[in-house]
N, C-alpha and C positions, 0 to 999 in steps of 0.2 A: 876278057869279057866273060860275064857269066852266061851259060847256056840258057835259051829262052825256056826250055822245058824245065830245068832246074829253077828258074826264076818263077815260073808259074807255080811250081810245086811248093816252093817256099811261101808264096802268098797263100796258097790252100792251107798249108800246115799252120801258119800263123792264125788264119781266121778260124779254123777247127778248134784250136786250143783257145782262142781269144773269146768267141761269143759266149761260151757258157761262163767263163770267167767275168765278163761284161754284166751278164744278168745277175750272177750270184753277188758280184761287187756292188751293183746298184741297190741291191735288196738291203745292204748294211745301211748306207745313208737313208734309203727309203724309210727304214724303221725309225731313225732318228727323226725324219721328216713327219712321220705319223705322230710321233711322241709331240713334236712341235706343233702340229696342227691341232690335235686333241686338246693340249693344254692351252694353245693360243686361243681358243674359243670358249674357255672357261670365263668366270666373272672378272678376274683380276689378272694382270700381267705378272704377279708375284710367283705363281705356280711355274709359268714358262721360264721366268728368270732363275728360279730355283734349280729347275731341272737343267737348263743351260750351264749353270755354274757346275752342278753336280756331274753331269755328263762330260764337261771339260776336264774335270778333276780325274775322273775314271780314265779317260782317254790318256791323261798324263800317267796315271798309275798303271794301266793294263798295256796301252799301245806301246809304252817305253819298252815292252818286252816283245814287240813285234818283230824282233829279231829272230825269235823262235820260228816264225813262219819264213822269213827271208833266208836265213842261214840254212834252214833245213832243205828249201827249195834247191838252192844252189849246190848244196853238198849231194843230195840225192841225184840231181840232175847229171852232175859230172861223174858220179859213179855210175848211172845208167848208161852214159856214153862211153865208158871206157870197158876194159874186158873183165872188170870186177864181177863176182858172183852176186846173186840176187841177195844173199845174206848180208852184203855191205851195205845196200840201202836199207835194209831192215835195222841193221845195227846203228845207222845215222838216226833212224825214227826212235829207236829204244833210247838212245843218248838224249834226244831232244825231248821225249816224253819225261824222262828222269828229271832234266834239267827244269822242265815247266812246272812239274809238280813241287819240286823243292822250292823254286822261286815264288809260286802261287802262295804256298802256305807261308813263307817268310812275309810276303807282302800283306797277306791277311793278319798276320800276327803283329807286324811292325807298324802298319798304317792306321789301323783301327783307333788307337789312342790319340792319333794327331789329326783326326778328320775336322774337328771344331776349329783348330788353329788353321789348318788348310782353307777352310771356308772363309775364315777371317781374312786371310792373305788375299783372297780373290776379290776383295772389296765388295762382298755381297750386302745388299741393303738389309735393313732390320727385318723387312716383311719376307726377304726372299731367303735369308740365311737358314731358318728353321726347315724349310722344304730341302734346300741343298743337302743339309746334314742328314735328314732322314732318307734321303735317296741314296746317299754314299754308304751309309751305315748298312743298308740292305744290299746294294750292288756288290760291295766287297765280298760278300759270302761266296760268291761263286768265282773268285779270282783263280784258284788252282785249276779249275777245269776250263775256264776262259783260256788260259795260258797254254793247256793241253790241246785246246781246239787249234791254237796256232800252229803247234808242231804236226798235227794230223793234216791240215790243210796244206802246210808246206811240203810233206810228203806226197800227197796226191798231185801237186803241181809239178814237182820234181820228177814224178813218173809219167808226166804228160797226160794225165788224167784230169780234165777240167769239169768232166761231169759229176764226179762226186762231190767236189767243193760246191757246186750248183745246188745239188740235191740237199746237201747239209744246211747250206745258208738259207735257201728258199723256204724249207721246211721249218727251221728253227725261227726265222723272222716272221713268217706267217703266224706260226704259234704266239709269238711275242706281240704281233699286232692285234690278234684276237683276244689276248689276255689285257692289252692295253685298254680296249673298248670295255671289256668286262670290269677291270678293276678300276679304271679312272671314271669312266662315264657311268657305268653300270653301279658300282659299289661307292663311287666317291673317294677313293683312296687318294687321289692326287698324285704328288711326287712319289710317295710310297707305293703306289700302284705301278706306275712306270718302272720303278726299280725291280719290283717283285716279278713283273712280267719277263724282264730280261734275265733275272737269275733262273728261272724256270726254262728259258730258252736255252741258256748255256748248258744246263744239265741235259736238256734233250739232245743238243747238238753234239756234246761228247759221246753220249750212247749211241746215237745214229751214226756218227762217224766211225765209232768201232765196228758196227754192224756193216757199213759198207766196206770197211776195210777188209773184212773176211770175205765178202762177196766178189771184191775186185782182185784181190791176192790171196788166192784160195789157200796157200799153205803159209800165210804170213804168221800164224800162231807157231808154226813149227821153226820158221826162220827166226822169230823174236826169242823163242826158247833156246834154240841152238846158240844164240848170241848171249843170252842172260847167263847160260851155264858154261860158256866158253871160260877157259882158265885166263885168257888174256883181254877180256872184254872191259873189266873194271879198271878205273884210272891207276890204282896203285900198281897193277901188273903190266899195263901198256898205256903210257900216258899220252903218246903222240896223237890218236886221233881226239881225245878229250882236249888237248892244247889247241888243236886245229879248230874244234867246236868253239872254244872259249875266245880264240883269237878273232874268228870271224864275227861271232855273236858279240863280242866286247866292242868292236868297231861300230857295229850297227846299232847296239845299245846306245853309244854315246851319240851317234847319228840321230837316232829316233828321239832321245831326250831333248837335243836342240831343236828338233822340229816342233816336238810338243811344247817346248818351252816358249816358241815363238807364237803358237796358236794359242796357248793358255794365257800368255801375256796379252794377247790380242782380245781375248774375251774380257779379261780383267780390266783393260783399258775402257772397253765398252760399259762395263759395270760402273766404272767411276764417273761415267757421263749420265747415269741414270737408267731406270728400269727400261725405258722406251728405246734407248740406243742399244742396251744389251739386248732386248728381245729382237730388235731389227737385225743386229749383227749375227744373232743365233739363226735366224732364218736364212740370211745370206750364206752364212757358213755351211748350212745344211745343203744348200744348192752348190756351193763350191765342192762339198764332199761328194755330192753325187756326180758331179762331172770328173772329178779327180778318181773316185772309183771306177767309173766307166772307162776312162782312158787307161787305168790301171790293168784292165783286162789284157790290153796288149803288151803292157810291160811284163805281166806274169807269163805271157806266152814266149817272150823274149827271154826271160830267165831260164825257163826250161829248154828251150831250143839252143840259146847260147851255151847252157851247161852241157848239153849233148855234144855240141861242136867243140867245145874246149876238151871234153873228155876223150872224143875222138881225134883232137889235134886237126880238124878240118877247118882250114880258112875259108874255103868257098862256102860251107854251111853257115859259119859265123857270120860273113859279111852278107850274105843273102838273107839271112834272118834279121839282121839289123836294118837292111834296107827295106825289106817288105814290111816289117812291123812299124817301122817308122812312118811309112806312106799310109798304111791303114790308120794309124793313130793320128796323122796330121788331118787327114780327111775328116776323121770323127770329130776332132777338136774343132774344126771349122763348122761342121754342121751343129754341134752343140752351141757354138757362139750365136749363130744365126737364130737359134731358137731362143736363147736368152735375150737377144736383142728384140725380136719381134713379138714374144709372148710375155713380156713383163707384167702388163696389165691383167693377165689371165693367170700367171704363176703366183704372184705374191698374194692375192686374197685367198688362195688356197690355204695359207698358212695361218693368217689372222685377220679379223675384221676390225681391229683396234686402229682407228685413224691416226694416233699418235705414232704407233709403231710403224704403220704404212708409209707415213711421211718421212720418217727416218731412213727406212729402207730404200725409198725412191731416191733420196738424196746421194747415196753413195752405190746404187745399183750398177752404174757404168764401169766401176772398178771390177766388179764381178765378171761382168761381159767382157772385159780385156784380158782376163786371167788364163782361160783355157789354151789360147793359142801361144801363150808365153811358158805355161807350166808343162805343157805336153813333153817338151824336149827333157826335162829334168825327170819325168816318170819313165820315158823310154830309156834314158841313159842309166837310170837306176836299175833297170832290168838287165842292161848289158852287164854292168859291173857285179850284180849280185850273181848272175849266171856264170861270169868269169872268176868269181871268188876274189874281186878286188874291192874288199870292203873299207880299206884305209882311205882310199880315194874319196869315197862316198862321205866318210866321216869328216875329212878334211875340207872338203867343198861346203859342207853343212855349217861347220865351225865358222869359215869365213863369212858365209851368207848371213848368219845369225849375229855373230859378235862383231863383225866389222861392217856389215851393211844395215841389217834391220834396226838395231838397237840405237846406233848413232842417227840414222835417219828419223825414227820416231822421236828422239830428243830433239832434233833440228825442226821438226814439224809440229810440235806439241800445240802451237797456236792454231793450228788447222783444224783441230777437234777430231771428229771421226774421220774426215778426209785423211789427215795425217797418218792415222793407223792403217787405213786401206792403202795409201801410197807407199808406205814402209813394207807392207805385205807384197805388194807389187814388185818393189826393187829386190827384196829378198828372194822371190820367186825367179826373177831374172838372173840374180847371182847364182843361184843353185844350177840353172840350166847353163849359163856360160862356164861356170867353173867345170862341171863335168864334161862339157863339149871340149874344153881345152885339154883335159886329160885324155878324152878319146882320141884326139888328133896326135898327142904325144905318143900314145901306145900304138896307133895304127902305123905312124911313120917309123916307129921303132920295131914294128913287127913282134910286139911283145905280148899278145893276147893268149898264145898257146903256152 
């Protein structure tokens, strides 16, 4: 049995890491919510629909590389928990930043000519398509720095520094919101204004992240320089660390692509049912993202602390972290569910005053209310598996949930309209949670975490 003092310490460590991540994570979908609310109060739903499609595509293009955050966190956390030198953590950051910039430039060059085709694939209406295309053409310009920001955030979290990501994301998203009002409401730039605001925020976030990196890790530039000039840093001299980086990130890339495929397909099915359904689903997805980002604060704390435990080969630290973080997360998910249930008539009008959109949102709102208590387990177990470096299990679970659960369920419930799409998303979420729970049980019984 875990000693009570150790248990209390574990709860405190989880909370001290989680609360800044909760605040910073909420600011990300809050930004999308502000975009949605501003555009939702313009004269026509075509602006909101266009940005909904454009933002969904950017999620697919950029978040597919979210492995740069997750993979970096796990690698740095395990290094910090072991007896490795500080230069080892800096080496993982340098590798991740190098990979991020290369991938970001490739994305910018390769995706730009395909944007019109992608918008067409998303079933955008004739009125919404031009706004979606304009949004994408501008947003893509900051792709290299957006990916580099993933690597920086991953490094900070792996070092168990959740304050720096809080400062970076809050400052960047506040700038984005202010620019939204100036460019959309003030200058009337519509979807283009929303995109320009986000590009400016990405640039600011990278510069501010580098500034905080120097303040938090006072000799970080010396560490990075030592690694850069080391004879065995580059992959052609010492391939093993780069292969480990690619192995973990490759699994997480596939997993994230499947996740984004599901959410993008979800958006496209809403678009196929008309602008009102698309706009309603966009609002509810923003609320779902806010809940998932908030609960991810505990998952991020789990990543860092589990990584430390695996690096130290400490089973007591591992299990106390998992237990404490899960209890915190479950309590938070319950509170979120209660807020969604009882504040529906206050929340939805914040996003739009269009009766057609509100009517569609009311019709499927209860699916949203049911999701946090089901999804919290997949978020928490993601944190465990990222921290432990077991990325293949996350990939395989997501494959089963997407290919064998979500798409067959959608096909069988097409006659249900929008309810069929939400029901399929509900089953997909449950399959993710159950699959990871089975893996967790197998590794626990086999004592295979360290």
